[in-house]
Residue frames as qw, qx, qy, qz and C-alpha x, y, z in Angstrom:
[[0.136, 0.753, -0.569, -0.301, -15.83, 19.16, -10.72],
 [0.955, 0.228, -0.142, -0.123, -15.19, 16.20, -12.98],
 [0.847, -0.367, 0.238, 0.301, -12.31, 13.86, -12.27],
 [0.710, 0.332, 0.244, 0.571, -10.55, 14.80, -15.49],
 [0.103, 0.882, 0.080, 0.452, -10.76, 18.52, -14.62],
 [0.638, -0.757, 0.085, 0.116, -8.72, 18.13, -11.44],
 [0.720, 0.565, -0.144, 0.376, -5.45, 19.43, -12.90],
 [0.687, -0.242, -0.213, 0.652, -2.05, 20.25, -11.46],
 [0.013, -0.976, -0.192, -0.101, -1.87, 23.85, -10.21],
 [0.389, -0.846, 0.318, 0.178, 1.79, 24.00, -9.21],
 [0.533, 0.679, -0.504, -0.023, 5.20, 23.61, -10.86],
 [0.884, -0.013, -0.410, 0.226, 7.65, 20.79, -10.14],
 [0.320, 0.361, -0.424, 0.767, 9.85, 23.28, -8.30],
 [0.454, -0.429, 0.174, -0.761, 6.94, 24.30, -6.06],
 [0.923, -0.199, -0.238, -0.227, 6.07, 20.65, -5.41],
 [0.754, 0.139, -0.450, 0.458, 9.66, 19.80, -4.48],
 [0.050, 0.416, -0.357, 0.835, 9.92, 22.88, -2.25],
 [0.693, -0.407, -0.024, -0.595, 6.69, 21.83, -0.52],
 [0.920, -0.100, -0.367, 0.089, 8.19, 18.43, 0.26],
 [0.506, 0.262, -0.431, 0.700, 11.26, 20.10, 1.77],
 [0.275, -0.465, 0.185, -0.821, 9.12, 22.44, 3.87],
 [0.825, -0.334, -0.171, -0.422, 7.06, 19.55, 5.27],
 [0.902, -0.129, -0.318, 0.263, 10.09, 17.61, 6.53],
 [0.344, 0.408, -0.316, 0.784, 11.89, 20.71, 7.87],
 [0.430, -0.554, -0.632, 0.329, 11.25, 21.08, 11.61],
 [0.223, -0.325, -0.130, 0.910, 12.03, 24.81, 11.33],
 [0.042, -0.363, -0.571, -0.735, 9.18, 25.51, 8.89],
 [0.261, 0.004, 0.354, -0.898, 6.43, 27.80, 10.16],
 [0.423, 0.360, 0.770, -0.315, 2.80, 26.74, 10.51],
 [0.473, 0.706, 0.044, -0.526, 1.86, 28.99, 7.59],
 [0.192, 0.554, -0.721, -0.370, 4.58, 27.50, 5.40],
 [0.180, -0.031, 0.983, -0.029, 3.45, 23.97, 6.20],
 [0.482, 0.510, 0.546, -0.458, -0.20, 24.78, 5.54],
 [0.463, 0.700, -0.249, -0.484, 0.66, 26.10, 2.06],
 [0.061, 0.419, -0.885, -0.192, 2.95, 23.12, 1.44],
 [0.366, 0.171, 0.887, -0.224, 0.11, 20.73, 2.35],
 [0.545, 0.635, 0.197, -0.510, -2.16, 22.51, -0.13],
 [0.346, 0.630, -0.592, -0.365, 0.44, 21.88, -2.85],
 [0.108, -0.203, 0.973, -0.026, 0.95, 18.25, -1.80],
 [0.492, 0.342, 0.678, -0.425, -2.82, 17.69, -1.72],
 [0.567, 0.663, -0.070, -0.484, -3.30, 19.01, -5.25],
 [0.229, 0.544, -0.776, -0.222, -0.34, 17.01, -6.58],
 [0.248, -0.056, 0.950, -0.183, -1.56, 13.82, -4.92],
 [0.559, 0.447, 0.519, -0.467, -5.19, 14.17, -6.06],
 [0.457, 0.633, -0.360, -0.511, -4.07, 14.66, -9.68],
 [0.013, -0.298, 0.945, 0.135, -2.89, 11.04, -9.68],
 [0.559, 0.219, 0.664, -0.446, -6.51, 9.88, -9.42],
 [0.663, 0.580, -0.076, -0.468, -7.20, 10.29, -13.15],
 [0.418, 0.519, -0.729, -0.154, -4.23, 8.24, -14.44],
 [0.245, -0.149, 0.909, -0.303, -4.82, 5.59, -11.73],
 [0.655, 0.338, 0.439, -0.514, -8.40, 5.23, -12.91],
 [0.607, 0.594, -0.383, -0.363, -7.22, 4.82, -16.51],
 [0.189, 0.415, -0.888, 0.059, -4.78, 2.08, -15.50],
 [0.418, -0.004, 0.776, -0.472, -7.36, 0.39, -13.30],
 [0.732, 0.429, 0.129, -0.513, -9.84, 0.14, -16.16],
 [0.545, 0.561, -0.595, -0.184, -7.20, -1.36, -18.46],
 [0.039, -0.331, 0.906, -0.262, -6.05, -3.81, -15.79],
 [0.596, 0.138, 0.606, -0.509, -9.57, -5.06, -15.12],
 [0.734, 0.507, -0.156, -0.424, -10.20, -5.57, -18.85],
 [0.410, 0.506, -0.759, -0.016, -7.06, -7.68, -19.15],
 [0.210, -0.182, 0.871, -0.405, -7.81, -9.69, -16.01],
 [0.702, 0.257, 0.346, -0.567, -11.38, -10.33, -17.13],
 [0.692, 0.510, -0.402, -0.315, -10.11, -11.74, -20.43],
 [0.211, 0.403, -0.878, 0.149, -7.83, -14.21, -18.62],
 [0.748, -0.320, -0.463, -0.353, -10.70, -15.55, -16.52],
 [0.486, 0.036, -0.686, 0.541, -8.60, -15.62, -13.33],
 [0.441, -0.786, -0.431, 0.045, -10.00, -14.81, -9.90],
 [0.455, 0.257, -0.165, 0.837, -8.63, -11.43, -8.83],
 [0.246, -0.852, -0.375, 0.270, -8.95, -8.40, -6.58],
 [0.437, 0.437, 0.083, 0.782, -7.97, -4.94, -7.84],
 [0.306, -0.849, -0.333, 0.271, -7.58, -1.88, -5.64],
 [0.442, 0.538, 0.001, 0.718, -6.09, 1.58, -5.93],
 [0.455, -0.772, -0.315, 0.311, -5.00, 4.18, -3.43],
 [0.246, 0.845, -0.154, 0.450, -3.41, 7.61, -3.05],
 [0.642, 0.051, -0.539, 0.542, -0.35, 7.43, -0.80],
 [0.459, -0.810, -0.345, 0.122, -0.72, 8.72, 2.76],
 [0.107, 0.923, -0.200, 0.312, 1.03, 11.98, 3.68],
 [0.595, -0.680, 0.427, -0.034, 2.91, 10.44, 6.65],
 [0.888, 0.055, 0.379, 0.254, 4.23, 7.71, 4.33],
 [0.546, 0.754, 0.061, 0.361, 5.37, 10.29, 1.76],
 [0.140, -0.914, 0.288, -0.250, 7.15, 12.39, 4.39],
 [0.792, -0.439, 0.420, 0.066, 8.80, 9.33, 5.94],
 [0.839, 0.337, 0.269, 0.331, 10.09, 8.38, 2.50],
 [0.300, 0.878, -0.083, 0.364, 11.49, 11.89, 1.91],
 [0.441, -0.801, 0.374, -0.155, 13.25, 11.74, 5.28],
 [0.877, -0.198, 0.415, 0.139, 14.71, 8.28, 4.60],
 [0.691, 0.293, 0.375, 0.544, 15.97, 9.21, 1.14],
 [0.173, -0.705, -0.075, 0.684, 17.43, 12.78, 1.29],
 [0.122, -0.241, 0.544, 0.794, 18.04, 12.92, -2.47],
 [0.142, 0.479, 0.839, 0.215, 14.43, 12.11, -3.34],
 [0.148, 0.016, -0.050, -0.988, 12.18, 14.87, -4.67],
 [0.459, 0.308, 0.628, -0.548, 8.45, 14.88, -4.03],
 [0.579, 0.544, -0.139, -0.591, 7.66, 15.47, -7.71],
 [0.455, 0.427, -0.752, -0.211, 9.60, 12.32, -8.64],
 [0.434, -0.157, 0.800, -0.384, 8.08, 9.98, -6.03],
 [0.266, 0.129, -0.803, -0.517, 6.97, 6.93, -7.99],
 [0.246, -0.284, -0.927, 0.005, 4.25, 5.42, -5.80],
 [0.229, 0.095, 0.307, -0.919, 1.94, 8.31, -4.89],
 [0.756, 0.163, -0.098, -0.627, -0.62, 6.71, -7.16],
 [0.165, -0.290, 0.942, -0.035, -0.75, 2.99, -6.44],
 [0.805, 0.120, -0.205, -0.544, -2.65, 0.21, -8.18],
 [0.266, -0.352, 0.883, -0.158, -2.64, -3.37, -6.93],
 [0.792, 0.076, -0.419, -0.437, -3.71, -6.70, -8.39],
 [0.423, -0.363, 0.769, -0.312, -4.05, -9.59, -5.91],
 [0.709, 0.245, -0.526, -0.400, -4.13, -13.01, -7.54],
 [0.927, -0.307, -0.005, -0.215, -4.60, -16.58, -6.24],
 [0.871, -0.282, 0.263, 0.304, -1.12, -17.95, -6.94],
 [0.274, -0.573, 0.459, 0.621, 2.19, -17.44, -8.72],
 [0.437, 0.297, 0.749, 0.400, 0.76, -19.04, -11.87],
 [0.171, 0.871, 0.450, 0.095, -1.62, -16.09, -12.32],
 [0.257, -0.859, 0.126, 0.425, 0.99, -13.53, -11.21],
 [0.431, -0.271, 0.619, 0.599, 3.43, -14.76, -13.86],
 [0.357, 0.539, 0.695, 0.315, 0.66, -14.74, -16.46],
 [0.040, 0.957, 0.280, -0.062, -0.26, -11.09, -15.78],
 [0.360, -0.722, 0.316, 0.500, 3.35, -9.94, -15.49],
 [0.464, 0.005, 0.685, 0.562, 4.15, -11.52, -18.85],
 [0.267, 0.748, 0.581, 0.178, 1.07, -9.91, -20.36],
 [0.086, -0.970, -0.064, 0.217, 2.18, -6.43, -19.23],
 [0.449, -0.552, 0.469, 0.523, 5.82, -6.93, -20.19],
 [0.380, 0.097, 0.737, 0.551, 4.88, -7.90, -23.74],
 [0.221, 0.784, 0.571, -0.102, 2.15, -5.33, -24.21],
 [0.312, 0.378, 0.210, 0.846, 2.32, -2.34, -26.56],
 [0.280, -0.765, -0.488, 0.313, 1.60, 0.60, -24.28],
 [0.256, 0.823, 0.080, 0.501, 1.65, 4.36, -24.81],
 [0.475, -0.858, 0.151, -0.122, 2.89, 4.83, -21.24],
 [0.456, 0.625, -0.578, 0.259, 6.63, 4.69, -20.54],
 [0.868, -0.372, -0.297, 0.142, 8.04, 2.08, -18.14],
 [0.052, -0.888, 0.321, -0.326, 10.04, 4.13, -15.64],
 [0.154, -0.496, 0.796, -0.311, 11.03, 1.33, -13.30],
 [0.872, -0.055, -0.375, -0.309, 10.52, -2.38, -12.84],
 [0.136, -0.497, 0.769, -0.378, 11.35, -4.39, -9.72],
 [0.792, -0.099, -0.552, -0.240, 10.84, -8.12, -9.31],
 [0.276, -0.526, 0.602, -0.534, 10.71, -8.50, -5.54],
 [0.948, -0.078, 0.142, -0.273, 9.52, -12.08, -5.99],
 [0.856, 0.367, -0.241, 0.274, 12.63, -13.22, -7.83],
 [0.445, 0.268, -0.418, 0.745, 14.72, -10.94, -5.60],
 [0.443, -0.756, -0.479, -0.049, 12.84, -10.47, -2.29],
 [0.047, -0.814, 0.254, -0.520, 13.61, -7.49, -0.09],
 [0.296, 0.252, -0.780, 0.490, 15.66, -8.21, 3.05],
 [0.435, -0.154, 0.404, -0.790, 12.47, -7.60, 5.02],
 [0.329, 0.159, 0.928, -0.073, 10.83, -10.63, 3.39],
 [0.463, 0.583, 0.177, -0.644, 8.60, -8.47, 1.17],
 [0.335, 0.032, 0.812, 0.476, 7.64, -10.11, -2.15],
 [0.430, 0.734, 0.395, -0.347, 5.71, -8.49, -4.99],
 [0.534, 0.250, 0.443, 0.676, 6.18, -7.48, -8.64],
 [0.004, 0.782, 0.195, -0.592, 6.35, -3.71, -9.21],
 [0.461, 0.375, 0.431, 0.679, 6.08, -1.82, -12.49],
 [0.054, -0.679, -0.215, 0.700, 6.21, 2.00, -12.46],
 [0.434, 0.553, 0.529, 0.475, 4.71, 3.75, -15.48],
 [0.080, -0.333, -0.012, 0.939, 5.14, 7.35, -16.55],
 [0.411, 0.610, 0.637, -0.230, 1.71, 8.36, -17.73],
 [0.033, -0.237, 0.428, 0.871, 1.12, 9.64, -21.26],
 [0.389, 0.573, 0.701, -0.174, -2.22, 10.44, -22.87],
 [0.279, 0.135, 0.464, 0.830, -2.39, 11.87, -26.38],
 [0.137, -0.656, -0.573, -0.471, -5.97, 13.08, -25.83],
 [0.434, -0.875, -0.118, -0.177, -5.47, 14.62, -22.38],
 [0.623, 0.407, -0.380, 0.550, -1.95, 15.91, -21.64],
 [0.373, -0.784, 0.124, -0.480, -2.84, 17.38, -18.22],
 [0.818, -0.499, 0.264, -0.107, -1.45, 14.33, -16.45],
 [0.816, 0.464, -0.263, 0.223, 1.53, 13.48, -18.66],
 [0.300, 0.570, -0.561, 0.521, 4.61, 12.66, -16.61],
 [0.618, -0.461, 0.380, -0.510, 2.76, 11.56, -13.45],
 [0.293, 0.303, -0.907, 0.004, 3.90, 8.15, -12.26],
 [0.833, -0.217, 0.038, -0.508, 1.72, 5.19, -11.33],
 [0.049, -0.400, 0.909, -0.109, 2.99, 2.09, -9.54],
 [0.850, -0.025, -0.292, -0.437, 1.38, -1.22, -10.42],
 [0.260, -0.411, 0.834, -0.260, 1.85, -4.00, -7.86],
 [0.814, 0.062, -0.435, -0.379, 1.12, -7.61, -8.77],
 [0.111, -0.393, 0.821, -0.399, 1.12, -10.11, -5.90],
 [0.462, -0.207, -0.850, -0.147, -0.39, -13.36, -4.65],
 [0.590, -0.666, -0.236, -0.390, -2.91, -13.63, -1.84],
 [0.830, -0.368, -0.237, 0.347, -0.22, -15.09, 0.41],
 [0.465, 0.190, -0.068, 0.862, 2.18, -12.23, -0.34],
 [0.232, -0.598, -0.168, -0.749, -0.69, -9.84, 0.42],
 [0.753, -0.576, -0.308, -0.084, -1.44, -11.63, 3.70],
 [0.717, -0.138, -0.214, 0.648, 2.21, -11.24, 4.76],
 [0.197, 0.348, 0.028, 0.916, 2.22, -7.50, 3.97],
 [0.473, -0.637, -0.289, -0.537, -1.08, -7.05, 5.83],
 [0.795, -0.479, -0.311, 0.206, 0.30, -8.71, 8.97],
 [0.559, 0.044, -0.128, 0.818, 3.41, -6.52, 8.86],
 [0.061, -0.482, -0.126, -0.865, 1.31, -3.35, 8.60],
 [0.637, -0.613, -0.331, -0.329, -1.08, -4.44, 11.35],
 [0.774, -0.356, -0.283, 0.440, 1.70, -5.34, 13.77],
 [0.400, 0.209, -0.032, 0.892, 3.45, -2.07, 12.93],
 [0.282, -0.643, -0.248, -0.667, 0.30, -0.14, 13.79],
 [0.730, -0.624, -0.258, -0.109, 0.16, -1.60, 17.28],
 [0.747, -0.342, -0.100, 0.561, 3.82, -1.37, 18.21],
 [0.052, 0.971, 0.066, -0.225, 3.88, 2.13, 16.65],
 [0.325, -0.529, 0.569, 0.539, 6.73, 1.47, 14.21],
 [0.662, 0.573, -0.193, -0.443, 6.84, 1.37, 10.42],
 [0.707, -0.229, 0.657, 0.124, 7.86, -2.27, 10.13],
 [0.746, 0.556, 0.352, 0.105, 7.09, -2.21, 6.40],
 [0.324, 0.902, -0.225, 0.176, 9.84, 0.42, 6.06],
 [0.796, 0.097, -0.441, 0.403, 12.21, -1.82, 8.07],
 [0.008, -0.500, 0.387, -0.775, 11.93, 0.40, 11.12],
 [0.755, -0.463, -0.023, -0.465, 11.19, -0.94, 14.59],
 [0.649, -0.513, 0.548, -0.121, 12.25, -3.66, 17.06],
 [0.210, 0.493, -0.794, -0.286, 14.74, -6.05, 15.48],
 [0.348, 0.017, 0.915, -0.205, 12.94, -9.11, 16.90],
 [0.580, 0.556, 0.441, -0.400, 9.83, -8.30, 14.86],
 [0.401, 0.724, -0.388, -0.406, 11.78, -7.35, 11.73],
 [0.009, -0.384, 0.917, 0.107, 13.68, -10.64, 11.90],
 [0.474, 0.195, 0.807, -0.293, 10.51, -12.64, 12.52],
 [0.609, 0.644, 0.218, -0.409, 8.67, -11.27, 9.49],
 [0.285, 0.653, -0.632, -0.306, 11.74, -11.78, 7.30],
 [0.215, -0.188, 0.955, -0.074, 11.80, -15.38, 8.51],
 [0.545, 0.415, 0.643, -0.344, 8.09, -15.88, 7.75],
 [0.488, 0.721, -0.179, -0.459, 8.50, -14.23, 4.36],
 [0.110, 0.489, -0.843, -0.195, 11.19, -16.81, 3.64],
 [0.357, 0.090, 0.906, -0.207, 8.90, -19.64, 4.80],
 [0.568, 0.603, 0.328, -0.455, 6.09, -18.34, 2.57],
 [0.338, 0.665, -0.526, -0.409, 8.55, -18.29, -0.35],
 [0.121, -0.197, 0.972, 0.041, 9.13, -22.01, 0.22],
 [0.477, 0.383, 0.697, -0.374, 5.36, -22.59, 0.23],
 [0.547, 0.742, 0.102, -0.373, 5.02, -20.77, -3.12],
 [0.833, 0.091, 0.354, 0.415, 8.23, -22.27, -4.53],
 [0.328, 0.912, -0.004, 0.248, 9.78, -18.86, -5.22],
 [0.520, 0.466, -0.415, 0.583, 13.19, -17.34, -4.45],
 [0.648, -0.657, -0.326, 0.204, 14.26, -17.26, -0.81],
 [0.095, -0.975, 0.189, -0.073, 16.39, -14.67, 1.00],
 [0.654, 0.479, -0.489, 0.322, 20.15, -15.05, 0.72],
 [0.201, -0.595, 0.531, -0.569, 20.50, -14.29, 4.44],
 [0.792, -0.209, 0.436, -0.373, 18.91, -17.69, 5.12],
 [0.681, 0.479, -0.514, -0.207, 20.92, -19.69, 2.57],
 [0.153, 0.383, -0.867, 0.280, 22.61, -21.70, 5.32],
 [0.468, 0.017, 0.687, -0.557, 19.29, -23.07, 6.56],
 [0.012, -0.171, -0.915, -0.367, 17.13, -25.80, 5.07],
 [0.414, -0.405, -0.396, -0.712, 13.37, -25.50, 4.60],
 [0.684, -0.465, -0.562, 0.032, 12.74, -27.59, 7.75],
 [0.484, -0.204, -0.352, 0.774, 15.15, -25.46, 9.76],
 [0.074, -0.223, -0.120, -0.964, 13.40, -22.28, 8.58],
 [0.570, -0.464, -0.481, -0.478, 10.00, -23.68, 9.56],
 [0.678, -0.392, -0.518, 0.344, 11.35, -24.70, 12.97],
 [0.298, -0.033, -0.190, 0.935, 12.82, -21.22, 13.51],
 [0.304, -0.379, -0.303, -0.820, 9.42, -19.73, 12.61],
 [0.669, -0.480, -0.557, -0.108, 7.79, -21.94, 15.26],
 [0.580, -0.266, -0.415, 0.648, 10.29, -20.93, 17.94],
 [0.136, 0.038, -0.036, 0.989, 10.06, -17.19, 17.23],
 [0.397, -0.426, -0.449, -0.678, 6.28, -17.17, 16.75],
 [0.669, -0.512, -0.533, 0.072, 5.85, -18.78, 20.17],
 [0.499, -0.198, -0.299, 0.789, 8.43, -16.55, 21.83],
 [0.003, -0.047, -0.069, -0.997, 6.85, -13.36, 20.49],
 [0.260, 0.444, 0.752, -0.412, 3.28, -14.68, 20.88],
 [0.051, 0.115, -0.453, -0.883, 2.53, -13.56, 17.33],
 [0.239, -0.372, -0.807, -0.392, -0.72, -15.50, 16.85],
 [0.271, -0.609, -0.633, 0.394, -2.09, -14.36, 20.21],
 [0.114, -0.434, -0.024, 0.893, -1.24, -10.74, 19.43],
 [0.127, 0.011, -0.563, -0.817, -2.72, -10.73, 15.93],
 [0.278, -0.467, -0.818, -0.188, -5.90, -12.54, 17.03],
 [0.241, -0.589, -0.492, 0.595, -6.22, -10.00, 19.83],
 [0.048, -0.239, 0.196, 0.950, -5.85, -7.08, 17.45],
 [0.173, -0.257, -0.732, -0.607, -8.81, -8.33, 15.39],
 [0.305, -0.611, -0.720, 0.123, -11.00, -7.98, 18.48],
 [0.236, -0.264, -0.203, 0.913, -10.05, -4.32, 19.02],
 [0.195, -0.062, -0.325, -0.924, -12.44, -2.86, 16.46],
 [0.174, 0.344, 0.831, -0.400, -15.92, -2.89, 17.97],
 [0.378, 0.739, 0.379, -0.410, -17.55, -0.59, 15.44],
 [0.351, 0.046, 0.552, 0.755, -17.35, -0.10, 11.68],
 [0.217, 0.704, 0.380, -0.559, -19.23, 3.04, 10.70],
 [0.315, 0.173, 0.587, 0.726, -20.16, 3.85, 7.09],
 [0.220, 0.329, 0.130, -0.909, -22.16, 6.75, 5.69],
 [0.516, 0.381, 0.765, -0.057, -23.97, 4.38, 3.27],
 [0.346, 0.744, -0.097, -0.563, -23.45, 6.80, 0.37],
 [0.873, 0.402, 0.247, 0.123, -22.93, 5.67, -3.21],
 [0.221, 0.903, -0.365, -0.053, -19.49, 5.98, -4.81],
 [0.939, 0.157, -0.214, 0.219, -16.18, 4.26, -5.40],
 [0.303, 0.543, -0.443, 0.645, -13.86, 6.60, -3.44],
 [0.725, -0.585, -0.362, -0.030, -13.57, 5.62, 0.21],
 [0.069, 0.675, -0.466, 0.568, -11.86, 7.62, 2.94],
 [0.828, -0.302, -0.471, 0.037, -10.99, 5.04, 5.60],
 [0.116, -0.700, 0.444, -0.547, -10.07, 6.13, 9.13],
 [0.762, -0.192, -0.593, 0.176, -8.70, 3.52, 11.53],
 [0.212, -0.683, 0.287, -0.638, -9.07, 5.00, 15.01],
 [0.607, -0.046, -0.762, 0.218, -7.71, 2.48, 17.50],
 [0.017, 0.104, -0.528, 0.843, -8.14, 4.81, 20.49],
 [0.559, 0.058, 0.196, -0.803, -11.91, 4.79, 19.91],
 [0.418, -0.002, 0.908, -0.007, -11.94, 1.17, 18.68],
 [0.580, 0.624, 0.423, -0.311, -13.57, 2.00, 15.38],
 [0.355, 0.021, 0.582, 0.731, -13.21, 2.20, 11.62],
 [0.327, 0.698, 0.309, -0.557, -15.03, 5.04, 9.88],
 [0.413, 0.134, 0.660, 0.612, -15.64, 5.02, 6.14],
 [0.300, 0.681, 0.162, -0.648, -16.81, 8.02, 4.15],
 [0.569, 0.263, 0.674, 0.391, -17.74, 7.43, 0.51],
 [0.155, 0.654, -0.098, -0.734, -17.50, 9.90, -2.37],
 [0.789, 0.561, 0.249, -0.030, -18.46, 9.63, -6.05],
 [0.757, 0.063, 0.234, 0.606, -15.52, 9.48, -8.45],
 [0.281, 0.732, 0.207, 0.585, -16.19, 13.00, -9.71],
 [0.384, -0.900, -0.011, -0.206, -15.65, 14.38, -6.17],
 [0.832, 0.058, -0.255, 0.488, -11.93, 13.59, -5.98],
 [0.201, 0.534, -0.217, 0.792, -11.06, 17.20, -5.05],
 [0.581, -0.587, 0.072, -0.559, -13.47, 17.17, -2.10],
 [0.961, -0.225, -0.153, 0.045, -12.31, 13.71, -1.04],
 [0.674, 0.299, -0.267, 0.621, -8.67, 14.84, -1.21],
 [0.104, -0.617, 0.204, -0.753, -9.40, 17.89, 0.94],
 [0.792, -0.486, 0.033, -0.367, -11.09, 15.70, 3.55],
 [0.915, 0.072, -0.258, 0.301, -8.13, 13.31, 3.35],
 [0.368, 0.459, -0.321, 0.742, -5.77, 16.14, 4.34],
 [0.448, -0.589, 0.137, -0.658, -8.07, 17.19, 7.21],
 [0.940, -0.307, -0.084, -0.125, -8.14, 13.68, 8.64],
 [0.794, 0.218, -0.286, 0.490, -4.37, 13.33, 8.29],
 [0.059, 0.631, -0.267, 0.726, -3.91, 16.57, 10.24],
 [0.706, -0.545, 0.098, -0.441, -5.52, 14.83, 13.24],
 [0.919, 0.020, -0.320, 0.229, -2.80, 12.17, 13.34],
 [0.190, -0.849, 0.385, -0.307, -0.54, 12.68, 16.34],
 [0.319, 0.379, -0.833, 0.247, 2.23, 10.76, 18.05],
 [0.090, -0.060, 0.864, -0.492, 0.81, 7.94, 20.10],
 [0.591, 0.183, 0.296, -0.728, -2.83, 8.04, 18.93],
 [0.330, -0.022, 0.921, 0.204, -2.36, 5.11, 16.51],
 [0.523, 0.643, 0.328, -0.454, -4.67, 6.68, 13.97],
 [0.333, -0.129, 0.687, 0.633, -4.36, 5.84, 10.27],
 [0.489, 0.652, 0.227, -0.533, -6.10, 7.31, 7.23],
 [0.298, -0.130, 0.726, 0.606, -6.12, 6.32, 3.56],
 [0.560, 0.502, 0.055, -0.657, -8.10, 7.31, 0.46],
 [0.296, -0.108, 0.900, 0.301, -8.77, 4.30, -1.76],
 [0.587, 0.231, -0.253, -0.733, -10.97, 3.32, -4.65],
 [0.133, -0.015, 0.991, -0.030, -12.97, 0.10, -4.59],
 [0.337, -0.223, -0.626, -0.667, -16.17, -1.14, -6.21],
 [0.675, -0.537, -0.393, -0.318, -17.70, -2.30, -2.93],
 [0.414, -0.727, 0.412, -0.361, -17.08, -2.26, 0.82],
 [0.961, -0.153, 0.230, 0.003, -16.52, -6.01, 0.71],
 [0.775, 0.480, -0.057, 0.408, -13.76, -5.57, -1.89],
 [0.002, -0.843, 0.281, -0.459, -12.37, -2.69, 0.16],
 [0.708, -0.576, 0.353, -0.208, -12.04, -4.89, 3.22],
 [0.960, 0.074, 0.185, 0.197, -10.32, -7.64, 1.23],
 [0.595, 0.652, -0.073, 0.465, -7.93, -5.23, -0.47],
 [0.091, 0.616, -0.395, 0.676, -7.03, -3.29, 2.68],
 [0.742, -0.431, -0.513, -0.034, -7.49, -5.75, 5.57],
 [0.497, -0.014, -0.440, 0.748, -4.86, -3.99, 7.70],
 [0.161, -0.292, 0.056, -0.941, -7.30, -1.06, 8.12],
 [0.762, -0.356, -0.189, -0.507, -9.74, -3.52, 9.67],
 [0.312, -0.553, 0.728, -0.258, -6.98, -5.28, 11.66],
 [0.940, 0.128, 0.162, -0.270, -7.85, -8.45, 9.75],
 [0.094, 0.626, -0.762, -0.133, -4.87, -10.83, 9.50],
 [0.863, -0.049, 0.384, -0.326, -6.86, -14.07, 9.33],
 [0.871, 0.465, -0.156, -0.015, -5.24, -15.41, 6.16],
 [0.258, 0.666, -0.613, 0.338, -1.75, -14.80, 7.55],
 [0.516, -0.402, 0.606, -0.453, -2.69, -16.47, 10.85],
 [0.941, 0.130, 0.175, -0.259, -4.13, -19.53, 9.09],
 [0.755, 0.537, -0.342, 0.157, -0.96, -20.06, 7.04],
 [0.004, 0.632, -0.630, 0.451, 1.26, -19.44, 10.07],
 [0.733, -0.266, 0.465, -0.418, -0.70, -22.01, 12.06],
 [0.946, 0.304, -0.084, -0.081, -0.15, -24.55, 9.28],
 [0.468, 0.602, -0.540, 0.356, 3.58, -24.00, 9.70],
 [0.312, -0.510, 0.586, -0.547, 3.35, -24.21, 13.49],
 [0.839, -0.083, 0.380, -0.380, 1.38, -27.46, 13.31],
 [0.781, 0.490, -0.369, -0.122, 3.48, -29.05, 10.58]]
C-alpha cells in the first residue's frame, strides 16, 4: 500500500471516543483493542502530511546553506494517553503534535533565520498555533520554537485538517531535552511533562536557565532574583548533590547491544529495552507505513509498569542521523554533559 493511500477510516467522533476509552480504567479489553485500532489508523495517517512538510523544510534549509538535522516522528501512545489524562478537555482528534517534525540547528542565529522564513512564507496550510518557548521558556526550562499547521492539499484532500507540529531548536536546546528524557526514563517519571521528583525538576529548570544565558536568550522569571554567576553556582551545587554527571555517564554504559535488521528504508521502529540492555531497530520502506504502524502498536502493547521500555516510530535518512536526532533512545547525553561540565569547571 502506498503512503498516500493510507487514509483515515474513522470519524472524529469515533477517534475522540477511542481516546476516552483508552484512558478509562473501566473499559473492557475488547473496547480497548478496538480503540487502539482507531488510534493506530489516525496516527499513521499523519505520515503523509509529515513527509510533505519534511520535504519542504529540507528544501528551504538547503537553500540557506546552514548545517542542520531534520527528523520526524509519530507520537507514542503512552505520551498521547498521558496528555489526554493531564488535559481532560482535550480531544484525541484535536491533538496537535501526533505528527511531529523537528529541525535542529547550530545556534540561535540559524533558528531565527528559519523561523523568520516560515513566518513570512506564503503557505497553503493554515497556522493553527504558534508558541515561542525561546522568548518565553516553559517553567520546566524547555526552550524551542513551535508552529502547528493544519494541513491542506488541493490535490489530495484525504489528509486535510490533520495537524503537524514543527519544532525549531538549537543543538544546545536539543541536548537539554535529551538529558531530561533520559533521566526521566531511568527514574521512571515523565520529567518532560513536569512530573517526578521536585529535586530533578528544579535542577533541569536551573540548567535550562543557565543554557539560556549561554545562548543569550530569555531566562525564566522564577530566577529573576539571581545573577548569571549565582545561577551557575547553583547549577554546580545541585549537579554535585544529585550526582547528575555520574548518573548520565553511567546510563550511556547501560546499552551493550544495538541490533538492526540492516533493511533499506527511512521508517525506523526503535525499541529501547533497558531490562535487556539493548536497542533494537527495525526498518521499513516509506510505502509500508501501515505495516510499520501495526508493529508500532504491538511493541507498545509490551510496555508495562517498571520495565522501562520505550518505543517510537521515526523517519530518518540514515541510522547515524537517527541517533543524532533521537539520542535519548540510545541514552546518549554527551553534548549535555560536555556543556554542564563547562559550567561546573567555570
